[in-house]
ZAVOZA-159192 format. One record per residue: residue number from 0; x, y, z of N, C-alpha, C in turn. Coordinates in Angstrom, 3 decimals. Layout:
! ZAVOZA-159192
@i->NUM, n.u->X, n.v->Y, n.w->Z, ca.u->X, ca.v->Y, ca.w->Z, c.u->X, c.v->Y, c.w->Z $
...
***
This chain:
! ZAVOZA-159192
@i->0, n.u->-3.833, n.v->-42.888, n.w->-8.984, ca.u->-3.570, ca.v->-41.672, ca.w->-9.753, c.u->-4.801, c.v->-40.717, c.w->-9.693 $
@i->1, n.u->-5.961, n.v->-41.206, n.w->-9.821, ca.u->-7.181, ca.v->-40.383, ca.w->-9.776, c.u->-7.277, c.v->-39.678, c.w->-8.405 $
@i->2, n.u->-6.910, n.v->-40.431, n.w->-7.353, ca.u->-6.998, ca.v->-39.901, ca.w->-5.994, c.u->-6.030, c.v->-38.719, c.w->-5.867 $
@i->3, n.u->-4.815, n.v->-38.860, n.w->-6.403, ca.u->-3.820, ca.v->-37.783, ca.w->-6.352, c.u->-4.318, c.v->-36.553, c.w->-7.095 $
@i->4, n.u->-4.983, n.v->-36.721, n.w->-8.227, ca.u->-5.487, ca.v->-35.580, ca.w->-8.993, c.u->-6.606, c.v->-34.888, c.w->-8.181 $
@i->5, n.u->-7.493, n.v->-35.689, n.w->-7.548, ca.u->-8.537, ca.v->-35.153, ca.w->-6.729, c.u->-7.950, c.v->-34.343, c.w->-5.574 $
@i->6, n.u->-6.938, n.v->-34.858, n.w->-4.899, ca.u->-6.274, ca.v->-34.187, ca.w->-3.832, c.u->-5.688, c.v->-32.859, c.w->-4.326 $
@i->7, n.u->-4.994, n.v->-32.899, n.w->-5.477, ca.u->-4.386, ca.v->-31.677, ca.w->-6.020, c.u->-5.449, c.v->-30.645, c.w->-6.380 $
@i->8, n.u->-6.576, n.v->-31.095, n.w->-6.919, ca.u->-7.647, ca.v->-30.214, ca.w->-7.273, c.u->-8.229, c.v->-29.524, c.w->-6.006 $
@i->9, n.u->-8.432, n.v->-30.327, n.w->-4.929, ca.u->-8.909, ca.v->-29.771, ca.w->-3.685, c.u->-7.929, c.v->-28.771, c.w->-3.063 $
@i->10, n.u->-6.648, n.v->-29.138, n.w->-3.148, ca.u->-5.606, ca.v->-28.277, ca.w->-2.593, c.u->-5.603, c.v->-26.950, c.w->-3.342 $
@i->11, n.u->-5.728, n.v->-27.034, n.w->-4.691, ca.u->-5.692, ca.v->-25.809, ca.w->-5.495, c.u->-6.878, c.v->-24.944, c.w->-5.160 $
@i->12, n.u->-8.053, n.v->-25.505, n.w->-5.025, ca.u->-9.215, ca.v->-24.686, ca.w->-4.752, c.u->-9.110, c.v->-24.102, c.w->-3.297 $
@i->13, n.u->-8.531, n.v->-24.871, n.w->-2.373, ca.u->-8.328, ca.v->-24.321, ca.w->-1.045, c.u->-7.342, c.v->-23.166, c.w->-1.077 $
@i->14, n.u->-6.259, n.v->-23.280, n.w->-1.804, ca.u->-5.290, ca.v->-22.217, ca.w->-1.895, c.u->-5.898, c.v->-20.980, c.w->-2.538 $
@i->15, n.u->-6.717, n.v->-21.147, n.w->-3.566, ca.u->-7.350, ca.v->-20.023, ca.w->-4.247, c.u->-8.256, c.v->-19.284, c.w->-3.229 $
@i->16, n.u->-8.948, n.v->-19.983, n.w->-2.467, ca.u->-9.872, ca.v->-19.359, ca.w->-1.478, c.u->-9.033, c.v->-18.593, c.w->-0.455 $
@i->17, n.u->-7.977, n.v->-19.182, n.w->0.065, ca.u->-7.212, ca.v->-18.538, ca.w->1.091, c.u->-6.433, c.v->-17.328, c.w->0.572 $
@i->18, n.u->-6.077, n.v->-17.308, n.w->-0.678, ca.u->-5.335, ca.v->-16.216, ca.w->-1.214, c.u->-6.236, c.v->-15.044, c.w->-1.612 $
@i->19, n.u->-7.347, n.v->-15.340, n.w->-2.232, ca.u->-8.173, ca.v->-14.266, ca.w->-2.788, c.u->-9.291, c.v->-13.802, c.w->-1.913 $
@i->20, n.u->-9.805, n.v->-14.624, n.w->-1.015, ca.u->-10.872, ca.v->-14.185, ca.w->-0.148, c.u->-10.327, c.v->-13.954, c.w->1.255 $
@i->21, n.u->-9.438, n.v->-13.018, n.w->1.405, ca.u->-8.780, ca.v->-12.797, ca.w->2.704, c.u->-9.723, c.v->-12.021, c.w->3.578 $
@i->22, n.u->-9.948, n.v->-12.494, n.w->4.818, ca.u->-10.795, ca.v->-11.839, ca.w->5.719, c.u->-10.247, c.v->-10.571, c.w->6.337 $
@i->23, n.u->-8.906, n.v->-10.436, n.w->6.287, ca.u->-8.266, ca.v->-9.266, ca.w->6.877, c.u->-7.074, c.v->-8.874, c.w->6.059 $
@i->24, n.u->-6.579, n.v->-7.672, n.w->6.248, ca.u->-5.429, ca.v->-7.171, ca.w->5.489, c.u->-4.215, c.v->-7.242, c.w->6.418 $
@i->25, n.u->-3.050, n.v->-7.373, n.w->5.780, ca.u->-1.791, ca.v->-7.366, ca.w->6.524, c.u->-1.443, c.v->-5.956, c.w->6.932 $
@i->26, n.u->-1.074, n.v->-5.779, n.w->8.212, ca.u->-0.622, ca.v->-4.520, ca.w->8.712, c.u->0.735, c.v->-4.790, c.w->9.376 $
@i->27, n.u->1.764, n.v->-4.093, n.w->8.928, ca.u->3.093, ca.v->-4.335, ca.w->9.461, c.u->3.369, c.v->-3.448, c.w->10.683 $
@i->28, n.u->4.066, n.v->-4.009, n.w->11.654, ca.u->4.306, ca.v->-3.363, ca.w->12.933, c.u->5.204, c.v->-2.103, c.w->12.877 $
@i->29, n.u->6.259, n.v->-2.185, n.w->12.042, ca.u->7.290, ca.v->-1.098, ca.w->12.078, c.u->6.956, c.v->0.058, c.w->11.145 $
@i->30, n.u->5.727, n.v->0.199, n.w->10.680, ca.u->5.366, ca.v->1.284, ca.w->9.798, c.u->4.408, c.v->2.236, c.w->10.499 $
@i->31, n.u->4.250, n.v->3.411, n.w->9.910, ca.u->3.237, ca.v->4.389, ca.w->10.350, c.u->2.226, c.v->4.491, c.w->9.229 $
@i->32, n.u->0.960, n.v->4.818, n.w->9.561, ca.u->-0.139, ca.v->4.777, ca.w->8.629, c.u->-0.925, c.v->6.058, c.w->8.669 $
@i->33, n.u->-1.362, n.v->6.463, n.w->7.430, ca.u->-2.246, ca.v->7.630, ca.w->7.307, c.u->-3.692, c.v->7.116, c.w->7.179 $
@i->34, n.u->-4.644, n.v->7.996, n.w->7.562, ca.u->-6.020, ca.v->7.584, ca.w->7.431, c.u->-6.542, c.v->7.519, c.w->5.990 $
@i->35, n.u->-5.704, n.v->7.908, n.w->5.055, ca.u->-6.035, ca.v->7.822, ca.w->3.624, c.u->-5.365, c.v->6.533, c.w->3.046 $
@i->36, n.u->-4.889, n.v->5.646, n.w->3.937, ca.u->-4.377, ca.v->4.292, ca.w->3.613, c.u->-3.049, c.v->4.298, c.w->2.872 $
@i->37, n.u->-2.149, n.v->5.198, n.w->3.269, ca.u->-0.776, ca.v->5.116, ca.w->2.825, c.u->0.092, c.v->4.698, c.w->4.027 $
@i->38, n.u->1.169, n.v->4.017, n.w->3.777, ca.u->2.107, ca.v->3.637, ca.w->4.845, c.u->3.426, c.v->4.366, c.w->4.594 $
@i->39, n.u->4.201, n.v->4.534, n.w->5.688, ca.u->5.500, ca.v->5.143, ca.w->5.575, c.u->6.449, c.v->4.360, c.w->6.485 $
@i->40, n.u->7.634, n.v->4.075, n.w->5.946, ca.u->8.714, ca.v->3.484, ca.w->6.750, c.u->9.848, c.v->4.479, c.w->6.819 $
@i->41, n.u->10.136, n.v->4.950, n.w->7.991, ca.u->11.125, ca.v->6.004, ca.w->8.182, c.u->12.435, c.v->5.426, c.w->8.697 $
@i->42, n.u->13.547, n.v->5.787, n.w->8.048, ca.u->14.862, ca.v->5.391, ca.w->8.459, c.u->15.697, c.v->6.674, c.w->8.476 $
@i->43, n.u->15.844, n.v->7.253, n.w->9.690, ca.u->16.558, ca.v->8.537, ca.w->9.793, c.u->15.741, c.v->9.599, c.w->9.118 $
@i->44, n.u->16.311, n.v->10.266, n.w->8.087, ca.u->15.610, ca.v->11.292, ca.w->7.351, c.u->14.976, c.v->10.776, c.w->6.072 $
@i->45, n.u->15.129, n.v->9.495, n.w->5.814, ca.u->14.561, ca.v->8.903, ca.w->4.601, c.u->13.303, c.v->8.153, c.w->4.921 $
@i->46, n.u->12.310, n.v->8.343, n.w->4.061, ca.u->11.017, ca.v->7.667, ca.w->4.241, c.u->10.591, c.v->7.010, c.w->2.921 $
@i->47, n.u->10.155, n.v->5.768, n.w->3.067, ca.u->9.630, ca.v->5.023, ca.w->1.898, c.u->8.102, c.v->5.049, c.w->2.062 $
@i->48, n.u->7.402, n.v->5.298, n.w->0.967, ca.u->5.946, ca.v->5.468, ca.w->1.008, c.u->5.253, c.v->4.516, c.w->-0.010 $
@i->49, n.u->4.131, n.v->3.978, n.w->0.406, ca.u->3.294, ca.v->3.151, ca.w->-0.500, c.u->1.880, c.v->3.167, c.w->-0.031 $
@i->50, n.u->1.034, n.v->2.377, n.w->-0.692, ca.u->-0.332, ca.v->2.236, ca.w->-0.218, c.u->-0.415, c.v->0.945, c.w->0.525 $
@i->51, n.u->-1.350, n.v->0.860, n.w->1.463, ca.u->-1.461, ca.v->-0.292, ca.w->2.353, c.u->-2.113, c.v->-1.487, c.w->1.633 $
@i->52, n.u->-1.914, n.v->-2.616, n.w->2.252, ca.u->-2.549, ca.v->-3.849, ca.w->1.812, c.u->-4.066, c.v->-3.676, c.w->1.794 $
@i->53, n.u->-4.607, n.v->-3.036, n.w->2.776, ca.u->-6.038, ca.v->-2.738, ca.w->2.887, c.u->-6.456, c.v->-1.931, c.w->1.640 $
@i->54, n.u->-5.713, n.v->-0.900, n.w->1.317, ca.u->-6.089, ca.v->-0.070, ca.w->0.167, c.u->-6.053, c.v->-0.831, c.w->-1.145 $
@i->55, n.u->-4.948, n.v->-1.605, n.w->-1.366, ca.u->-4.858, ca.v->-2.294, ca.w->-2.648, c.u->-5.953, c.v->-3.362, c.w->-2.767 $
@i->56, n.u->-6.331, n.v->-3.957, n.w->-1.586, ca.u->-7.383, ca.v->-4.980, ca.w->-1.574, c.u->-8.723, c.v->-4.352, c.w->-1.978 $
@i->57, n.u->-9.007, n.v->-3.181, n.w->-1.541, ca.u->-10.251, ca.v->-2.478, ca.w->-1.885, c.u->-10.233, c.v->-1.938, c.w->-3.311 $
@i->58, n.u->-9.061, n.v->-1.567, n.w->-3.805, ca.u->-8.995, ca.v->-1.060, ca.w->-5.176, c.u->-9.160, c.v->-2.145, c.w->-6.198 $
@i->59, n.u->-8.670, n.v->-3.313, n.w->-5.946, ca.u->-8.653, ca.v->-4.385, ca.w->-6.977, c.u->-7.347, c.v->-4.284, c.w->-7.757 $
@i->60, n.u->-7.360, n.v->-4.925, n.w->-8.916, ca.u->-6.145, ca.v->-5.038, ca.w->-9.716, c.u->-5.694, c.v->-3.658, c.w->-10.223 $
@i->61, n.u->-4.481, n.v->-3.253, n.w->-9.784, ca.u->-3.894, ca.v->-1.974, ca.w->-10.173, c.u->-3.341, c.v->-2.125, c.w->-11.593 $
@i->62, n.u->-3.732, n.v->-1.195, n.w->-12.451, ca.u->-3.296, ca.v->-1.223, ca.w->-13.867, c.u->-2.381, c.v->-0.056, c.w->-14.212 $
@i->63, n.u->-2.297, n.v->0.962, n.w->-13.348, ca.u->-1.417, ca.v->2.111, ca.w->-13.647, c.u->-1.148, c.v->2.896, c.w->-12.381 $
@i->64, n.u->0.131, n.v->3.323, n.w->-12.243, ca.u->0.497, ca.v->4.165, ca.w->-11.087, c.u->1.101, c.v->5.404, c.w->-11.651 $
@i->65, n.u->0.530, n.v->6.577, n.w->-11.247, ca.u->1.037, ca.v->7.896, ca.w->-11.646, c.u->2.068, c.v->8.320, c.w->-10.599 $
@i->66, n.u->3.329, n.v->8.497, n.w->-11.058, ca.u->4.450, ca.v->8.816, ca.w->-10.188, c.u->4.807, c.v->10.266, c.w->-10.287 $
@i->67, n.u->5.272, n.v->10.884, n.w->-9.177, ca.u->5.764, ca.v->12.276, ca.w->-9.255, c.u->7.203, c.v->12.285, c.w->-9.825 $
@i->68, n.u->7.725, n.v->13.467, n.w->-10.085, ca.u->9.084, ca.v->13.590, ca.w->-10.524, c.u->10.021, c.v->13.557, c.w->-9.305 $
@i->69, n.u->11.214, n.v->13.010, n.w->-9.530, ca.u->12.241, ca.v->13.126, ca.w->-8.493, c.u->12.540, c.v->14.613, c.w->-8.333 $
@i->70, n.u->12.641, n.v->15.064, n.w->-7.090, ca.u->12.891, ca.v->16.487, ca.w->-6.825, c.u->11.614, c.v->17.228, c.w->-6.472 $
@i->71, n.u->10.446, n.v->16.640, n.w->-6.735, ca.u->9.170, ca.v->17.271, ca.w->-6.375, c.u->9.048, c.v->17.347, c.w->-4.874 $
@i->72, n.u->8.327, n.v->18.373, n.w->-4.426, ca.u->8.039, ca.v->18.539, ca.w->-2.968, c.u->6.699, c.v->17.920, c.w->-2.684 $
@i->73, n.u->6.619, n.v->17.160, n.w->-1.606, ca.u->5.338, ca.v->16.583, ca.w->-1.187, c.u->5.027, c.v->17.140, c.w->0.198 $
@i->74, n.u->3.729, n.v->17.232, n.w->0.503, ca.u->3.268, ca.v->17.766, ca.w->1.765, c.u->2.363, c.v->16.744, c.w->2.463 $
@i->75, n.u->2.544, n.v->16.597, n.w->3.759, ca.u->1.772, ca.v->15.613, ca.w->4.490, c.u->0.250, c.v->15.862, c.w->4.226 $
@i->76, n.u->-0.444, n.v->14.736, n.w->3.851, ca.u->-1.882, ca.v->14.825, ca.w->3.658, c.u->-2.320, c.v->15.301, c.w->2.292 $
@i->77, n.u->-1.359, n.v->15.670, n.w->1.427, ca.u->-1.723, ca.v->16.137, ca.w->0.105, c.u->-1.342, c.v->15.096, c.w->-0.953 $
@i->78, n.u->-2.040, n.v->15.134, n.w->-2.087, ca.u->-1.786, ca.v->14.172, ca.w->-3.179, c.u->-0.486, c.v->14.439, c.w->-3.897 $
@i->79, n.u->0.134, n.v->13.332, n.w->-4.323, ca.u->1.351, ca.v->13.438, ca.w->-5.134, c.u->1.249, c.v->12.537, c.w->-6.353 $
@i->80, n.u->0.261, n.v->11.712, n.w->-6.454, ca.u->0.134, ca.v->10.805, ca.w->-7.596, c.u->-1.189, c.v->10.060, c.w->-7.517 $
@i->81, n.u->-1.331, n.v->9.031, n.w->-8.300, ca.u->-2.624, ca.v->8.286, ca.w->-8.314, c.u->-2.311, c.v->6.837, c.w->-8.614 $
@i->82, n.u->-3.250, n.v->6.012, n.w->-8.161, ca.u->-3.280, ca.v->4.585, ca.w->-8.459, c.u->-4.548, c.v->4.273, c.w->-9.180 $
@i->83, n.u->-4.431, n.v->3.700, n.w->-10.380, ca.u->-5.639, ca.v->3.390, ca.w->-11.181, c.u->-5.795, c.v->1.884, c.w->-11.159 $
@i->84, n.u->-7.008, n.v->1.459, n.w->-10.842, ca.u->-7.292, ca.v->0.022, ca.w->-10.839, c.u->-8.440, c.v->-0.272, c.w->-11.796 $
@i->85, n.u->-8.821, n.v->-1.544, n.w->-11.928, ca.u->-9.916, ca.v->-1.869, ca.w->-12.791, c.u->-11.230, c.v->-1.279, c.w->-12.245 $
@i->86, n.u->-11.270, n.v->-0.935, n.w->-10.947, ca.u->-12.499, ca.v->-0.420, ca.w->-10.328, c.u->-12.520, c.v->1.110, c.w->-10.291 $
@i->87, n.u->-11.393, n.v->1.727, n.w->-9.999, ca.u->-11.385, ca.v->3.173, ca.w->-9.750, c.u->-10.006, c.v->3.772, c.w->-9.819 $
@i->88, n.u->-9.959, n.v->5.092, n.w->-9.805, ca.u->-8.664, ca.v->5.808, ca.w->-9.662, c.u->-8.671, c.v->6.483, c.w->-8.306 $
@i->89, n.u->-7.616, n.v->6.327, n.w->-7.546, ca.u->-7.493, ca.v->6.971, ca.w->-6.256, c.u->-6.241, c.v->7.768, c.w->-6.139 $
@i->90, n.u->-6.378, n.v->8.947, n.w->-5.554, ca.u->-5.225, ca.v->9.763, ca.w->-5.312, c.u->-4.378, c.v->9.123, c.w->-4.225 $
@i->91, n.u->-3.088, n.v->9.330, n.w->-4.333, ca.u->-2.148, ca.v->8.848, ca.w->-3.302, c.u->-1.662, c.v->10.073, c.w->-2.604 $
@i->92, n.u->-1.864, n.v->10.106, n.w->-1.252, ca.u->-1.403, ca.v->11.273, ca.w->-0.464, c.u->-0.114, c.v->10.937, c.w->0.270 $
@i->93, n.u->0.677, n.v->11.916, n.w->0.495, ca.u->1.936, ca.v->11.706, ca.w->1.185, c.u->1.708, c.v->11.752, c.w->2.736 $
@i->94, n.u->2.191, n.v->10.733, n.w->3.412, ca.u->2.054, ca.v->10.713, ca.w->4.897, c.u->3.074, c.v->11.621, c.w->5.557 $
@i->95, n.u->4.065, n.v->12.121, n.w->4.794, ca.u->5.124, ca.v->13.007, ca.w->5.324, c.u->5.392, c.v->14.126, c.w->4.327 $
@i->96, n.u->5.951, n.v->15.224, n.w->4.816, ca.u->6.370, ca.v->16.319, ca.w->3.937, c.u->7.842, c.v->16.167, c.w->3.654 $
@i->97, n.u->8.285, n.v->16.601, n.w->2.484, ca.u->9.668, ca.v->16.554, ca.w->2.122, c.u->9.885, c.v->16.604, c.w->0.621 $
@i->98, n.u->11.075, n.v->16.116, n.w->0.188, ca.u->11.427, ca.v->16.151, ca.w->-1.196, c.u->11.526, c.v->14.710, c.w->-1.733 $
@i->99, n.u->10.921, n.v->14.443, n.w->-2.869, ca.u->10.991, ca.v->13.129, ca.w->-3.481, c.u->12.422, c.v->12.869, c.w->-3.963 $
@i->100, n.u->13.051, n.v->11.821, n.w->-3.461, ca.u->14.438, ca.v->11.531, ca.w->-3.843, c.u->14.521, c.v->10.269, c.w->-4.727 $
@i->101, n.u->13.403, n.v->9.497, n.w->-4.821, ca.u->13.420, ca.v->8.323, ca.w->-5.670, c.u->11.962, c.v->7.946, c.w->-5.929 $
@i->102, n.u->11.707, n.v->7.382, n.w->-7.118, ca.u->10.402, ca.v->6.862, ca.w->-7.440, c.u->10.581, c.v->5.431, c.w->-7.955 $
@i->103, n.u->9.616, n.v->4.588, n.w->-7.712, ca.u->9.693, ca.v->3.163, ca.w->-8.083, c.u->9.317, c.v->3.050, c.w->-9.582 $
@i->104, n.u->10.358, n.v->3.181, n.w->-10.457, ca.u->10.130, ca.v->3.111, ca.w->-11.888, c.u->9.614, c.v->1.747, c.w->-12.310 $
@i->105, n.u->9.843, n.v->0.695, n.w->-11.530, ca.u->9.346, ca.v->-0.608, ca.w->-11.864, c.u->7.823, c.v->-0.658, c.w->-11.972 $
@i->106, n.u->7.134, n.v->0.267, n.w->-11.277, ca.u->5.675, ca.v->0.290, ca.w->-11.286, c.u->5.161, c.v->0.719, c.w->-12.682 $
@i->107, n.u->5.990, n.v->1.419, n.w->-13.456, ca.u->5.548, ca.v->1.806, ca.w->-14.812, c.u->5.267, c.v->0.606, c.w->-15.682 $
@i->108, n.u->6.088, n.v->-0.423, n.w->-15.568, ca.u->5.884, ca.v->-1.638, ca.w->-16.370, c.u->5.171, c.v->-2.740, c.w->-15.602 $
@i->109, n.u->5.207, n.v->-2.679, n.w->-14.266, ca.u->4.578, ca.v->-3.695, ca.w->-13.426, c.u->3.733, c.v->-3.085, c.w->-12.321 $
@i->110, n.u->2.658, n.v->-2.372, n.w->-12.656, ca.u->1.848, ca.v->-1.729, ca.w->-11.604, c.u->1.222, c.v->-2.735, c.w->-10.610 $
@i->111, n.u->1.093, n.v->-3.995, n.w->-10.984, ca.u->0.492, ca.v->-4.977, ca.w->-10.137, c.u->1.334, c.v->-5.303, c.w->-8.903 $
@i->112, n.u->2.584, n.v->-4.830, n.w->-8.912, ca.u->3.444, ca.v->-4.999, ca.w->-7.696, c.u->2.779, c.v->-4.336, c.w->-6.471 $
@i->113, n.u->1.949, n.v->-3.295, n.w->-6.726, ca.u->1.226, ca.v->-2.642, ca.w->-5.655, c.u->0.266, c.v->-3.626, c.w->-4.948 $
@i->114, n.u->-0.280, n.v->-4.556, n.w->-5.798, ca.u->-1.180, ca.v->-5.585, ca.w->-5.279, c.u->-0.424, c.v->-6.729, c.w->-4.640 $
@i->115, n.u->0.578, n.v->-7.241, n.w->-5.330, ca.u->1.225, ca.v->-8.487, ca.w->-4.883, c.u->2.207, c.v->-8.234, c.w->-3.775 $
@i->116, n.u->2.756, n.v->-7.023, n.w->-3.668, ca.u->3.790, ca.v->-6.760, ca.w->-2.678, c.u->3.726, c.v->-5.279, c.w->-2.194 $
@i->117, n.u->2.569, n.v->-4.900, n.w->-1.602, ca.u->2.383, ca.v->-3.459, ca.w->-1.235, c.u->3.450, c.v->-2.917, c.w->-0.304 $
@i->118, n.u->4.033, n.v->-3.721, n.w->0.536, ca.u->4.986, ca.v->-3.209, ca.w->1.552, c.u->6.462, c.v->-3.354, c.w->1.157 $
@i->119, n.u->6.769, n.v->-4.063, n.w->0.086, ca.u->8.148, ca.v->-4.228, ca.w->-0.317, c.u->8.351, c.v->-3.784, c.w->-1.731 $
@i->120, n.u->8.133, n.v->-4.633, n.w->-2.710, ca.u->8.389, ca.v->-4.295, ca.w->-4.100, c.u->7.426, c.v->-3.249, c.w->-4.658 $
@i->121, n.u->6.242, n.v->-3.061, n.w->-4.025, ca.u->5.267, ca.v->-2.119, ca.w->-4.515, c.u->5.324, c.v->-0.742, c.w->-3.942 $
@i->122, n.u->6.488, n.v->-0.404, n.w->-3.278, ca.u->6.638, ca.v->0.966, ca.w->-2.761, c.u->6.484, c.v->1.938, c.w->-3.906 $
@i->123, n.u->6.085, n.v->3.210, n.w->-3.575, ca.u->5.840, ca.v->4.209, ca.w->-4.638, c.u->6.932, c.v->5.276, c.w->-4.694 $
@i->124, n.u->7.214, n.v->5.908, n.w->-3.588, ca.u->8.248, ca.v->6.981, ca.w->-3.567, c.u->9.116, c.v->6.851, c.w->-2.350 $
@i->125, n.u->10.291, n.v->7.506, n.w->-2.416, ca.u->11.141, ca.v->7.710, ca.w->-1.254, c.u->11.293, c.v->9.225, c.w->-1.100 $
@i->126, n.u->11.191, n.v->9.634, n.w->0.167, ca.u->11.154, ca.v->11.067, ca.w->0.469, c.u->12.265, c.v->11.412, c.w->1.467 $
@i->127, n.u->12.906, n.v->12.525, n.w->1.290, ca.u->13.791, ca.v->13.127, ca.w->2.305, c.u->12.862, c.v->13.926, c.w->3.189 $
@i->128, n.u->12.647, n.v->13.454, n.w->4.419, ca.u->11.677, ca.v->14.031, ca.w->5.354, c.u->12.163, c.v->15.399, c.w->5.868 $
@i->129, n.u->11.251, n.v->16.398, n.w->5.793, ca.u->11.618, ca.v->17.714, ca.w->6.257, c.u->11.177, c.v->17.951, c.w->7.718 $
@i->130, n.u->10.280, n.v->17.155, n.w->8.250, ca.u->9.846, ca.v->17.372, ca.w->9.623, c.u->9.405, c.v->16.025, c.w->10.253 $
@i->131, n.u->10.333, n.v->15.387, n.w->11.019, ca.u->10.028, ca.v->14.109, ca.w->11.634, c.u->8.912, c.v->14.186, c.w->12.692 $
@i->132, n.u->8.617, n.v->15.382, n.w->13.152, ca.u->7.530, ca.v->15.579, ca.w->14.106, c.u->6.160, c.v->15.209, c.w->13.494 $
@i->133, n.u->6.052, n.v->15.272, n.w->12.162, ca.u->4.824, ca.v->14.945, ca.w->11.506, c.u->4.410, c.v->13.497, c.w->11.740 $
@i->134, n.u->5.341, n.v->12.659, n.w->12.052, ca.u->5.057, ca.v->11.224, ca.w->12.262, c.u->4.082, c.v->11.055, c.w->13.429 $
@i->135, n.u->4.074, n.v->12.013, n.w->14.351, ca.u->3.132, ca.v->11.940, ca.w->15.493, c.u->1.680, c.v->12.077, c.w->15.013 $
@i->136, n.u->1.428, n.v->12.560, n.w->13.812, ca.u->0.097, ca.v->12.679, ca.w->13.261, c.u->-0.410, c.v->11.387, c.w->12.639 $
@i->137, n.u->0.473, n.v->10.389, n.w->12.568, ca.u->0.108, ca.v->9.138, ca.w->11.881, c.u->-0.262, c.v->8.046, c.w->12.910 $
@i->138, n.u->-0.844, n.v->6.978, n.w->12.410, ca.u->-1.256, ca.v->5.864, ca.w->13.295, c.u->-0.205, c.v->4.800, c.w->13.317 $
@i->139, n.u->-0.126, n.v->4.079, n.w->14.444, ca.u->0.751, ca.v->2.899, ca.w->14.457, c.u->-0.065, c.v->1.719, c.w->13.963 $
@i->140, n.u->0.529, n.v->0.537, n.w->13.938, ca.u->-0.147, ca.v->-0.630, ca.w->13.316, c.u->-1.467, c.v->-0.982, c.w->14.061 $
@i->141, n.u->-1.442, n.v->-0.938, n.w->15.369, ca.u->-2.675, ca.v->-1.293, ca.w->16.099, c.u->-3.803, c.v->-0.292, c.w->15.877 $
@i->142, n.u->-3.447, n.v->1.000, n.w->15.856, ca.u->-4.451, ca.v->2.034, ca.w->15.584, c.u->-5.020, c.v->1.880, c.w->14.180 $
@i->143, n.u->-4.118, n.v->1.634, n.w->13.230, ca.u->-4.537, ca.v->1.480, ca.w->11.835, c.u->-5.450, c.v->0.270, c.w->11.675 $
@i->144, n.u->-5.146, n.v->-0.846, n.w->12.300, ca.u->-5.962, ca.v->-2.054, ca.w->12.207, c.u->-7.366, c.v->-1.790, c.w->12.678 $
@i->145, n.u->-7.473, n.v->-1.090, n.w->13.860, ca.u->-8.771, ca.v->-0.747, ca.w->14.392, c.u->-9.516, c.v->0.234, c.w->13.462 $
@i->146, n.u->-8.762, n.v->1.177, n.w->12.870, ca.u->-9.338, ca.v->2.162, ca.w->11.970, c.u->-9.970, c.v->1.414, c.w->10.743 $
@i->147, n.u->-9.263, n.v->0.451, n.w->10.199, ca.u->-9.776, ca.v->-0.327, ca.w->9.030, c.u->-10.978, c.v->-1.103, c.w->9.416 $
@i->148, n.u->-10.961, n.v->-1.716, n.w->10.581, ca.u->-12.148, ca.v->-2.534, ca.w->11.029, c.u->-13.372, c.v->-1.644, c.w->11.156 $
@i->149, n.u->-13.205, n.v->-0.468, n.w->11.761, ca.u->-14.331, ca.v->0.451, ca.w->11.905, c.u->-14.843, c.v->0.964, c.w->10.565 $
@i->150, n.u->-13.896, n.v->1.303, n.w->9.703, ca.u->-14.244, ca.v->1.800, ca.w->8.364, c.u->-15.018, c.v->0.690, c.w->7.603 $
@i->151, n.u->-14.542, n.v->-0.525, n.w->7.635, ca.u->-15.234, ca.v->-1.612, ca.w->6.917, c.u->-16.589, c.v->-1.925, c.w->7.497 $
@i->152, n.u->-16.738, n.v->-1.813, n.w->8.807, ca.u->-18.037, ca.v->-2.111, ca.w->9.427, c.u->-19.075, c.v->-0.996, c.w->9.149 $
@i->153, n.u->-18.599, n.v->0.215, n.w->8.758, ca.u->-19.499, ca.v->1.334, ca.w->8.398, c.u->-19.925, c.v->1.277, c.w->6.946 $
@i->154, n.u->-19.357, n.v->0.404, n.w->6.180, ca.u->-19.682, ca.v->0.340, ca.w->4.738, c.u->-20.633, c.v->-0.777, c.w->4.408 $
***
């Protein structure tokens, strides 16, 4: 019995290390990325926007997300809201221009979804894209991974 408890204790400490001291951030292949650490997933004229795993990792525990109103206009590279963590408050910039058609209301009561699920449950807004050509100004997953590595090595 004692051996089983020792094994469980070692397993738990191993899991804690692998979950919280991640040497790299997850970057998904089918998304586009802004140099201000937002991601966008485009499906036709609709775009879902959130902050990257890299961004949430650097921010720490998110305690509040400021959401825009549905119907608001967003412009590529300009702020539309903010993410407040235990460390800092950061503006969230839109990687695309268009009209906000949906906001993730779940973040009002569960802002930590930005930390635990930045690419799925932690999305922030959905936008009706006004200019798909703007996507050419964004990075793909390989470019973004290199960008993050360079940024981290300069700090």
